[in-house]
Biotite code that builds the C-alpha atoms (Angstrom):
import biotite.structure as struc

atoms = struc.array([
    struc.Atom([0.000, 0.000, 0.000], chain_id="A", res_id=1, res_name="MET", atom_name="CA", element="C"),
    struc.Atom([2.827, 2.434, 0.785], chain_id="A", res_id=2, res_name="GLY", atom_name="CA", element="C"),
    struc.Atom([4.370, 1.857, -2.637], chain_id="A", res_id=3, res_name="VAL", atom_name="CA", element="C"),
    struc.Atom([1.188, 3.005, -4.400], chain_id="A", res_id=4, res_name="ARG", atom_name="CA", element="C"),
    struc.Atom([0.952, 6.082, -2.210], chain_id="A", res_id=5, res_name="LEU", atom_name="CA", element="C"),
    struc.Atom([4.477, 7.154, -3.106], chain_id="A", res_id=6, res_name="THR", atom_name="CA", element="C"),
    struc.Atom([3.584, 6.933, -6.811], chain_id="A", res_id=7, res_name="LYS", atom_name="CA", element="C"),
    struc.Atom([0.685, 9.334, -6.262], chain_id="A", res_id=8, res_name="ARG", atom_name="CA", element="C"),
    struc.Atom([3.050, 11.625, -4.396], chain_id="A", res_id=9, res_name="GLU", atom_name="CA", element="C"),
    struc.Atom([5.472, 11.384, -7.311], chain_id="A", res_id=10, res_name="PHE", atom_name="CA", element="C"),
    struc.Atom([2.718, 12.431, -9.726], chain_id="A", res_id=11, res_name="LEU", atom_name="CA", element="C"),
    struc.Atom([1.708, 15.306, -7.422], chain_id="A", res_id=12, res_name="ARG", atom_name="CA", element="C"),
    struc.Atom([5.305, 16.541, -7.219], chain_id="A", res_id=13, res_name="GLU", atom_name="CA", element="C"),
    struc.Atom([6.154, 16.202, -10.930], chain_id="A", res_id=14, res_name="CYS", atom_name="CA", element="C"),
    struc.Atom([2.803, 17.314, -12.349], chain_id="A", res_id=15, res_name="TYR", atom_name="CA", element="C"),
    struc.Atom([4.341, 19.912, -14.694], chain_id="A", res_id=16, res_name="ALA", atom_name="CA", element="C"),
    struc.Atom([6.525, 17.338, -16.472], chain_id="A", res_id=17, res_name="GLU", atom_name="CA", element="C"),
    struc.Atom([5.639, 14.919, -19.224], chain_id="A", res_id=18, res_name="ARG", atom_name="CA", element="C"),
    struc.Atom([5.535, 11.642, -17.341], chain_id="A", res_id=19, res_name="ILE", atom_name="CA", element="C"),
    struc.Atom([5.318, 8.502, -19.474], chain_id="A", res_id=20, res_name="PRO", atom_name="CA", element="C"),
    struc.Atom([3.563, 5.499, -17.970], chain_id="A", res_id=21, res_name="LEU", atom_name="CA", element="C"),
    struc.Atom([6.781, 3.509, -18.421], chain_id="A", res_id=22, res_name="GLU", atom_name="CA", element="C"),
    struc.Atom([8.663, 5.886, -16.130], chain_id="A", res_id=23, res_name="ARG", atom_name="CA", element="C"),
    struc.Atom([6.185, 5.672, -13.261], chain_id="A", res_id=24, res_name="VAL", atom_name="CA", element="C"),
    struc.Atom([5.740, 1.922, -13.635], chain_id="A", res_id=25, res_name="SER", atom_name="CA", element="C"),
    struc.Atom([9.529, 1.430, -13.594], chain_id="A", res_id=26, res_name="ALA", atom_name="CA", element="C"),
    struc.Atom([9.701, 3.374, -10.334], chain_id="A", res_id=27, res_name="ILE", atom_name="CA", element="C"),
    struc.Atom([7.006, 1.076, -8.966], chain_id="A", res_id=28, res_name="ALA", atom_name="CA", element="C"),
    struc.Atom([8.847, -1.985, -10.263], chain_id="A", res_id=29, res_name="GLY", atom_name="CA", element="C"),
    struc.Atom([5.830, -3.163, -12.266], chain_id="A", res_id=30, res_name="LEU", atom_name="CA", element="C"),
    struc.Atom([5.054, -3.568, -15.937], chain_id="A", res_id=31, res_name="SER", atom_name="CA", element="C"),
    struc.Atom([3.160, -0.589, -17.372], chain_id="A", res_id=32, res_name="PRO", atom_name="CA", element="C"),
    struc.Atom([-0.036, -2.595, -17.807], chain_id="A", res_id=33, res_name="TYR", atom_name="CA", element="C"),
    struc.Atom([0.060, -4.086, -14.328], chain_id="A", res_id=34, res_name="HIS", atom_name="CA", element="C"),
    struc.Atom([0.837, -0.691, -12.798], chain_id="A", res_id=35, res_name="PHE", atom_name="CA", element="C"),
    struc.Atom([-2.073, 0.837, -14.709], chain_id="A", res_id=36, res_name="LEU", atom_name="CA", element="C"),
    struc.Atom([-4.487, -1.785, -13.355], chain_id="A", res_id=37, res_name="ARG", atom_name="CA", element="C"),
    struc.Atom([-3.183, -1.519, -9.781], chain_id="A", res_id=38, res_name="VAL", atom_name="CA", element="C"),
    struc.Atom([-3.228, 2.295, -9.802], chain_id="A", res_id=39, res_name="PHE", atom_name="CA", element="C"),
    struc.Atom([-6.723, 2.433, -11.253], chain_id="A", res_id=40, res_name="ARG", atom_name="CA", element="C"),
    struc.Atom([-8.107, -0.074, -8.772], chain_id="A", res_id=41, res_name="SER", atom_name="CA", element="C"),
    struc.Atom([-6.486, 1.773, -5.852], chain_id="A", res_id=42, res_name="THR", atom_name="CA", element="C"),
    struc.Atom([-7.081, 5.413, -6.814], chain_id="A", res_id=43, res_name="VAL", atom_name="CA", element="C"),
    struc.Atom([-10.138, 5.072, -9.026], chain_id="A", res_id=44, res_name="GLY", atom_name="CA", element="C"),
    struc.Atom([-8.503, 6.913, -11.917], chain_id="A", res_id=45, res_name="LEU", atom_name="CA", element="C"),
    struc.Atom([-5.836, 6.064, -14.440], chain_id="A", res_id=46, res_name="THR", atom_name="CA", element="C"),
    struc.Atom([-2.445, 7.685, -13.783], chain_id="A", res_id=47, res_name="PRO", atom_name="CA", element="C"),
    struc.Atom([-3.028, 10.093, -16.687], chain_id="A", res_id=48, res_name="HIS", atom_name="CA", element="C"),
    struc.Atom([-6.486, 11.123, -15.425], chain_id="A", res_id=49, res_name="ALA", atom_name="CA", element="C"),
    struc.Atom([-5.049, 11.573, -11.917], chain_id="A", res_id=50, res_name="TYR", atom_name="CA", element="C"),
    struc.Atom([-2.228, 13.712, -13.311], chain_id="A", res_id=51, res_name="LEU", atom_name="CA", element="C"),
    struc.Atom([-4.755, 15.883, -15.164], chain_id="A", res_id=52, res_name="ASN", atom_name="CA", element="C"),
    struc.Atom([-6.733, 16.237, -11.941], chain_id="A", res_id=53, res_name="HIS", atom_name="CA", element="C"),
    struc.Atom([-3.594, 17.400, -10.105], chain_id="A", res_id=54, res_name="VAL", atom_name="CA", element="C"),
    struc.Atom([-2.764, 19.845, -12.900], chain_id="A", res_id=55, res_name="ARG", atom_name="CA", element="C"),
    struc.Atom([-6.241, 21.384, -12.845], chain_id="A", res_id=56, res_name="VAL", atom_name="CA", element="C"),
    struc.Atom([-6.097, 21.650, -9.062], chain_id="A", res_id=57, res_name="SER", atom_name="CA", element="C"),
    struc.Atom([-2.763, 23.472, -9.229], chain_id="A", res_id=58, res_name="ARG", atom_name="CA", element="C"),
    struc.Atom([-4.122, 25.669, -12.025], chain_id="A", res_id=59, res_name="ALA", atom_name="CA", element="C"),
    struc.Atom([-7.082, 26.681, -9.840], chain_id="A", res_id=60, res_name="LYS", atom_name="CA", element="C"),
    struc.Atom([-4.683, 27.859, -7.138], chain_id="A", res_id=61, res_name="ASN", atom_name="CA", element="C"),
    struc.Atom([-2.590, 29.842, -9.607], chain_id="A", res_id=62, res_name="MET", atom_name="CA", element="C"),
    struc.Atom([-5.643, 31.437, -11.230], chain_id="A", res_id=63, res_name="LEU", atom_name="CA", element="C"),
    struc.Atom([-6.937, 32.406, -7.796], chain_id="A", res_id=64, res_name="ALA", atom_name="CA", element="C"),
    struc.Atom([-3.626, 34.199, -7.224], chain_id="A", res_id=65, res_name="SER", atom_name="CA", element="C"),
    struc.Atom([-4.178, 36.257, -10.369], chain_id="A", res_id=66, res_name="GLY", atom_name="CA", element="C"),
    struc.Atom([-1.704, 34.514, -12.672], chain_id="A", res_id=67, res_name="VAL", atom_name="CA", element="C"),
    struc.Atom([-2.696, 34.863, -16.362], chain_id="A", res_id=68, res_name="PRO", atom_name="CA", element="C"),
    struc.Atom([-4.194, 31.735, -17.961], chain_id="A", res_id=69, res_name="ALA", atom_name="CA", element="C"),
    struc.Atom([-1.434, 31.432, -20.584], chain_id="A", res_id=70, res_name="ALA", atom_name="CA", element="C"),
    struc.Atom([1.229, 31.378, -17.880], chain_id="A", res_id=71, res_name="GLN", atom_name="CA", element="C"),
    struc.Atom([-0.798, 28.885, -15.819], chain_id="A", res_id=72, res_name="VAL", atom_name="CA", element="C"),
    struc.Atom([-1.113, 26.559, -18.816], chain_id="A", res_id=73, res_name="ALA", atom_name="CA", element="C"),
    struc.Atom([2.644, 26.564, -19.326], chain_id="A", res_id=74, res_name="GLN", atom_name="CA", element="C"),
    struc.Atom([3.514, 26.239, -15.641], chain_id="A", res_id=75, res_name="SER", atom_name="CA", element="C"),
    struc.Atom([1.153, 23.340, -15.020], chain_id="A", res_id=76, res_name="CYS", atom_name="CA", element="C"),
    struc.Atom([2.439, 21.169, -17.852], chain_id="A", res_id=77, res_name="GLY", atom_name="CA", element="C"),
    struc.Atom([-0.384, 21.481, -20.377], chain_id="A", res_id=78, res_name="PHE", atom_name="CA", element="C"),
    struc.Atom([0.570, 21.134, -24.050], chain_id="A", res_id=79, res_name="CYS", atom_name="CA", element="C"),
    struc.Atom([-0.880, 24.522, -24.910], chain_id="A", res_id=80, res_name="ASP", atom_name="CA", element="C"),
    struc.Atom([-3.488, 26.970, -23.730], chain_id="A", res_id=81, res_name="GLN", atom_name="CA", element="C"),
    struc.Atom([-6.359, 25.360, -25.672], chain_id="A", res_id=82, res_name="SER", atom_name="CA", element="C"),
    struc.Atom([-5.585, 21.991, -24.056], chain_id="A", res_id=83, res_name="HIS", atom_name="CA", element="C"),
    struc.Atom([-5.605, 23.710, -20.673], chain_id="A", res_id=84, res_name="PHE", atom_name="CA", element="C"),
    struc.Atom([-8.930, 25.447, -21.324], chain_id="A", res_id=85, res_name="VAL", atom_name="CA", element="C"),
    struc.Atom([-10.529, 22.238, -22.590], chain_id="A", res_id=86, res_name="ARG", atom_name="CA", element="C"),
    struc.Atom([-9.470, 20.155, -19.571], chain_id="A", res_id=87, res_name="LEU", atom_name="CA", element="C"),
    struc.Atom([-10.248, 22.919, -17.088], chain_id="A", res_id=88, res_name="PHE", atom_name="CA", element="C"),
    struc.Atom([-13.754, 23.291, -18.510], chain_id="A", res_id=89, res_name="LYS", atom_name="CA", element="C"),
    struc.Atom([-14.203, 19.515, -18.526], chain_id="A", res_id=90, res_name="GLN", atom_name="CA", element="C"),
    struc.Atom([-13.292, 19.322, -14.820], chain_id="A", res_id=91, res_name="HIS", atom_name="CA", element="C"),
    struc.Atom([-15.058, 22.446, -13.521], chain_id="A", res_id=92, res_name="LEU", atom_name="CA", element="C"),
    struc.Atom([-17.693, 23.295, -16.103], chain_id="A", res_id=93, res_name="GLY", atom_name="CA", element="C"),
    struc.Atom([-16.330, 26.770, -16.801], chain_id="A", res_id=94, res_name="LEU", atom_name="CA", element="C"),
    struc.Atom([-13.331, 28.276, -18.529], chain_id="A", res_id=95, res_name="THR", atom_name="CA", element="C"),
    struc.Atom([-10.265, 29.543, -16.639], chain_id="A", res_id=96, res_name="PRO", atom_name="CA", element="C"),
    struc.Atom([-11.254, 33.130, -17.491], chain_id="A", res_id=97, res_name="GLY", atom_name="CA", element="C"),
    struc.Atom([-14.732, 32.685, -16.050], chain_id="A", res_id=98, res_name="ARG", atom_name="CA", element="C"),
    struc.Atom([-13.241, 30.986, -13.008], chain_id="A", res_id=99, res_name="TYR", atom_name="CA", element="C"),
    struc.Atom([-10.942, 33.966, -12.439], chain_id="A", res_id=100, res_name="GLN", atom_name="CA", element="C"),
    struc.Atom([-13.850, 36.371, -12.875], chain_id="A", res_id=101, res_name="GLN", atom_name="CA", element="C"),
    struc.Atom([-15.753, 34.476, -10.180], chain_id="A", res_id=102, res_name="ALA", atom_name="CA", element="C"),
    struc.Atom([-12.858, 35.088, -7.806], chain_id="A", res_id=103, res_name="LEU", atom_name="CA", element="C"),
    struc.Atom([-12.524, 38.811, -8.485], chain_id="A", res_id=104, res_name="VAL", atom_name="CA", element="C"),
    struc.Atom([-12.414, 40.992, -5.414], chain_id="A", res_id=105, res_name="THR", atom_name="CA", element="C"),
    struc.Atom([-15.782, 42.573, -4.707], chain_id="A", res_id=106, res_name="ARG", atom_name="CA", element="C"),
    struc.Atom([-16.706, 45.534, -2.589], chain_id="A", res_id=107, res_name="ARG", atom_name="CA", element="C"),
    struc.Atom([-19.486, 45.175, -0.081], chain_id="A", res_id=108, res_name="CYS", atom_name="CA", element="C"),
    struc.Atom([-21.863, 47.949, 0.986], chain_id="A", res_id=109, res_name="ALA", atom_name="CA", element="C"),
    struc.Atom([-19.596, 49.044, 3.847], chain_id="A", res_id=110, res_name="THR", atom_name="CA", element="C"),
    struc.Atom([-16.683, 49.616, 1.510], chain_id="A", res_id=111, res_name="GLY", atom_name="CA", element="C"),
    struc.Atom([-14.575, 46.787, 2.888], chain_id="A", res_id=112, res_name="SER", atom_name="CA", element="C"),
    struc.Atom([-13.019, 44.382, 0.443], chain_id="A", res_id=113, res_name="VAL", atom_name="CA", element="C"),
    struc.Atom([-14.362, 40.855, 0.293], chain_id="A", res_id=114, res_name="ILE", atom_name="CA", element="C"),
    struc.Atom([-12.272, 38.380, -1.642], chain_id="A", res_id=115, res_name="THR", atom_name="CA", element="C"),
    struc.Atom([-14.071, 35.285, -2.795], chain_id="A", res_id=116, res_name="ALA", atom_name="CA", element="C"),
    struc.Atom([-12.186, 32.154, -1.888], chain_id="A", res_id=117, res_name="ARG", atom_name="CA", element="C"),
    struc.Atom([-12.801, 29.070, -4.002], chain_id="A", res_id=118, res_name="ASP", atom_name="CA", element="C"),
    struc.Atom([-16.555, 28.906, -4.628], chain_id="A", res_id=119, res_name="PRO", atom_name="CA", element="C"),
    struc.Atom([-16.212, 25.592, -6.443], chain_id="A", res_id=120, res_name="PHE", atom_name="CA", element="C"),
])
């Protein structure tokens, strides 16, 4: 069980890199196909789907900090900005631009600043 957990940690740490299945399975000491089956049965996602989930999660944090979408796409390991937008929308149901707009600082009636956290 600990071996599988360290592979998830590896994917969380190296999310911005291109990580072939062969590389992760070699670290686990399993064939790619066996690793894929074990990972999927343990985590509930394939390694690639899990990696995309991690990337989108990191992208949400960066967008919330005000980083432009093009820079987020590059920093999080997406092939290009359209790939980033497509996966982000698939995961959250809205584009990165709309997500950032939802997090824009708003002024309340008293004049104090209210910053929306992560409404999603």
